[in-house]
N, C-alpha and C positions, 0 to 999 in steps of 0.2 A: 545528448544518453537519453535514451530511449533502455525503457525493463521491466519486463514478466514478470513476476512471483505469481507461485503459488500460494492459497492463504487459504488454509481449514482449518472450519469455524464456523464463515461463512451461514448463519441458511436466511437470512428474511432482506428486506429492503432496508430495513436498521442496522444491520451489520453489515451493509452496504454503506449505507451514508456516516460512521465513525470511520471504517478506518479510510472511505474518499477524502473524510476531513480532520485525522488525526493527520494526513500524509502530508494536505495543500497546505496544512498552516507551518512546514516543516520550510524555512528559507535555501529558497535551491529549486526548491519541487514547481513545474511549470503546470502539472496538464495530470490528471489519475481519472481511468477506465477504470471501474468494478463489476464483474460478469458474478453479479453469486450464483446462477447454476454450475461454473465450468469454476469458482475459485478462483481465475483471474485477474489479477492488479494489474494490468498495462500504468505506466506511470514513465509521465516526461521531466528528465532533473537535466540538471549542471550538476556533474557532478564536481565541479571548485567547490560547492556550496554543502553540496551534501551526498551521503554515501550508502550504498547500496545498503548494511551495516546499520545502520541509523536508522534506515526506515525499517527494516525486519525489527530495530530494535522497539518501532517506534507504537508499528503492527502488535509484534508481542503485551504493549503495557495497555493495548485496551481488550487481553485474555483471547484471542486468533493465533494461528502458529506460523507463519510462511514459512515456505519447502521452497529452497533452489539459493 
């Protein structure tokens, strides 16, 4: 599965790395691409292991606001 989330609050390369790292650690997430300028996060994942809600909660726990 592919998912694109808009994430508010990312402003720098550290934000990008934080979001990428937290998502990559989730079981079932295969690839993460983060674009700080657009605020978009593209995620390739296996829906039998991880849900959109779980990914959004992981991002929220880092202090960012996922939209969509």
